[in-house]
C-alpha positions as CSV (number, residue, x, y, z in Angstrom):
1,M,101.6,70.8,101.6
2,D,103.5,73.9,102.8
3,S,102.7,73.8,106.7
4,L,102.6,77.9,107.2
5,T,99.4,78.0,103.8
6,G,98.4,74.9,103.4
7,E,99.3,75.7,99.9
8,L,100.0,72.0,98.0
9,E,103.7,71.9,96.6
10,F,104.3,69.5,94.0
11,V,107.9,68.3,93.5
12,D,107.5,67.0,90.1
13,A,109.6,69.0,86.7
14,Q,106.4,69.0,85.4
15,P,103.8,71.3,86.5
16,P,100.2,69.7,87.0
17,S,98.3,69.5,84.8
18,P,94.3,70.7,84.9
19,P,92.3,70.9,87.1
20,Y,95.1,71.2,89.8
21,N,95.8,74.5,88.1
22,D,93.0,76.9,88.9
23,S,90.8,74.0,90.8
24,L,92.4,73.9,94.0
25,L,92.3,77.9,94.6
26,A,89.6,79.1,96.7
27,A,89.9,82.3,95.1
28,N,91.4,84.0,92.7
29,I,91.2,87.4,92.6
30,R,93.5,90.5,91.6
31,I,93.9,93.5,93.8
32,G,95.6,95.5,91.0
33,D,98.8,97.6,89.8
34,I,101.3,99.3,91.8
35,S,99.1,102.7,91.0
36,K,95.6,100.5,92.2
37,V,97.2,99.7,95.2
38,G,98.3,103.0,95.8
39,W,95.1,105.0,95.0
40,L,93.3,102.5,97.1
41,R,95.6,103.1,100.2
42,E,95.3,107.2,99.7
43,Q,91.6,106.4,99.4
44,I,91.0,104.7,102.6
45,E,93.7,106.5,104.6
46,S,91.6,109.8,103.5
47,W,88.0,108.0,104.5
48,W,89.2,106.4,107.3
49,P,92.0,107.9,108.9
50,G,93.9,105.5,111.4
51,R,91.2,102.8,111.1
52,C,92.1,100.8,108.8
53,S,96.0,99.7,109.7
54,V,96.0,95.8,109.3
55,I,94.3,96.2,105.8
56,L,97.0,98.6,105.0
57,N,99.6,96.7,106.3
58,A,99.2,93.4,105.6
59,I,97.3,93.2,102.3
60,L,97.9,97.1,100.6
61,F,101.4,97.6,101.5
62,S,102.8,96.5,98.2
63,S,101.4,95.7,94.9
64,T,104.7,92.6,94.8
65,H,103.1,90.2,97.2
66,S,104.6,87.2,94.9
67,G,104.6,84.8,97.9
68,D,103.7,86.2,100.8
69,F,101.0,85.1,102.8
70,V,98.3,87.2,105.4
71,S,98.3,85.2,108.8
72,L,94.7,83.9,109.2
73,A,94.6,85.8,112.7
74,H,95.3,88.9,110.8
75,V,92.6,87.6,108.4
76,R,90.1,88.0,111.1
77,R,91.3,91.4,112.2
78,I,91.2,92.6,109.1
79,S,87.3,91.2,108.6
80,V,86.3,93.2,111.6
81,E,88.0,96.5,110.3
82,I,86.0,96.1,107.1
83,G,82.8,95.2,109.0
84,E,83.8,99.0,110.9
85,I,84.0,101.1,108.1
86,N,80.8,102.5,105.5
87,C,81.7,102.2,101.7
88,S,78.2,102.9,101.2
89,D,78.2,106.8,101.5
90,A,76.9,108.0,98.6
91,S,80.3,109.8,97.9
92,A,82.5,107.3,98.2
93,P,83.6,106.3,94.7
94,A,82.2,102.9,93.6
95,E,85.6,101.0,93.0
96,L,86.7,101.6,96.7
97,A,83.7,99.7,97.7
98,A,84.2,97.5,94.6
99,S,87.5,96.9,96.1
100,F,86.7,95.9,99.4
101,E,84.0,93.5,98.2
102,Q,86.7,91.6,96.4
103,I,88.6,92.2,99.7
104,R,85.7,90.2,101.7
105,Q,85.7,87.3,99.2
106,L,89.0,86.4,99.7
107,L,88.4,86.9,103.2
108,N,85.5,84.8,103.3
109,A,87.7,82.1,101.0
110,A,90.6,82.2,103.7
111,E,87.9,81.5,107.0
112,R,86.2,78.7,104.7
113,E,89.4,77.4,104.5
114,R,90.8,77.9,107.5
115,N,93.7,78.9,105.4
116,P,95.8,82.0,105.3
117,L,95.9,84.4,102.5
118,V,98.4,83.4,100.0
119,F,99.6,85.5,97.0
120,Q,100.5,84.5,94.1
């Protein structure tokens, strides 16, 4: 087991057969491609300037996170940031609110499992 992320590392040459492939994931959410990540950054910086630095620097800094992880301490700080903003404003794009809901699902899974967010 990876001591930093809690991920299981299989040492056999063959990948594990189901149910291991997906059943061990606490949450599996795709935030988006490079365009979507850029759009999310722009929206957040526009709607809440200076208020979401951890979200921007830990989750939305790149669309190529493969192998990266966000520590549990940062997960808790991101939860606080999301809790302090209001996506329910009628003029806010619905897609922005949906993206925050997806991020909340990831954060809740990390808290529940007591593991960092791990990007595949």
